[in-house]
C-alpha positions in Angstrom: -104.3 -18.2 6.4 -104.3 -14.6 5.7 -107.5 -13.1 6.5 -108.9 -9.5 4.4 -111.8 -8.2 4.2 -113.4 -7.6 0.7 -115.9 -5.0 -0.2 -117.2 -7.3 -2.9 -117.7 -11.3 -3.8 -114.0 -12.5 -5.4 -114.6 -13.9 -8.9 -116.0 -16.7 -9.7 -117.5 -19.8 -9.1 -117.5 -21.2 -4.9 -118.5 -24.3 -3.7 -120.6 -23.4 -0.6 -120.2 -25.9 2.8 -122.6 -26.0 5.5 -122.5 -28.4 8.8 -126.1 -29.3 7.8 -125.0 -31.0 4.7 -124.4 -34.9 4.8 -120.7 -35.1 5.7 -120.1 -31.8 5.2 -116.3 -32.1 7.3 -115.3 -34.1 5.0 -116.5 -32.6 1.7 -115.0 -29.6 3.4 -111.5 -30.7 3.8 -111.4 -32.6 -0.1 -112.6 -29.1 -1.9 -109.3 -27.6 0.0 -107.5 -30.7 -0.9 -108.7 -30.0 -4.7 -108.3 -26.3 -4.2 -111.3 -25.0 -5.1 -113.1 -21.9 -4.0 -115.4 -22.2 -0.9 -117.7 -19.9 0.5 -119.8 -20.6 3.5 -122.1 -18.8 5.6 -121.5 -17.8 9.3 -124.7 -19.1 10.7 -124.1 -22.1 9.0 -120.4 -22.7 9.7 -119.8 -20.8 12.9 -116.0 -21.7 13.1 -113.6 -23.9 11.1 -112.4 -27.2 13.1 -108.7 -27.8 13.4 -108.4 -30.1 10.8 -110.2 -28.0 7.9 -108.0 -25.1 9.4 -104.5 -27.0 8.8 -105.7 -28.5 5.1 -106.5 -24.7 3.9 -102.8 -23.5 5.6 -101.4 -26.6 3.8 -103.2 -26.0 0.5 -102.3 -21.9 0.8 -105.4 -20.3 0.9 -106.9 -16.8 1.6 -109.9 -16.0 3.9 -111.8 -13.3 2.4 -114.4 -11.9 4.7 -117.4 -9.6 2.9 -116.9 -6.1 4.2 -120.6 -5.3 4.3 -122.0 -8.4 5.3 -119.5 -10.0 7.3 -121.5 -13.3 8.0 -120.3 -14.3 4.2 -116.8 -16.2 4.0 -114.9 -16.9 1.2 -111.6 -19.0 0.6 -109.8 -18.4 -2.6 -106.5 -21.0 -2.8 -103.3 -18.4 -3.7 -100.8 -19.8 -6.6 -98.1 -21.8 -5.1 
């Protein structure tokens, strides 16, 4: 999965996921399988599990990190 620093928030609506949500891991994987744009904050999700990373790679996601705030991460599916 490519990781890119971006100067601004990517366009579109992003589903936010946090480890504070019930069943967050299953929700994260489901969003990836549906190829929805996802956002998360490092404070509420310091690392992504191998299962989540594998699904993101399988679904051809790009990992975007906001240049002005490295704690804000965005995951966008690339065209297949």
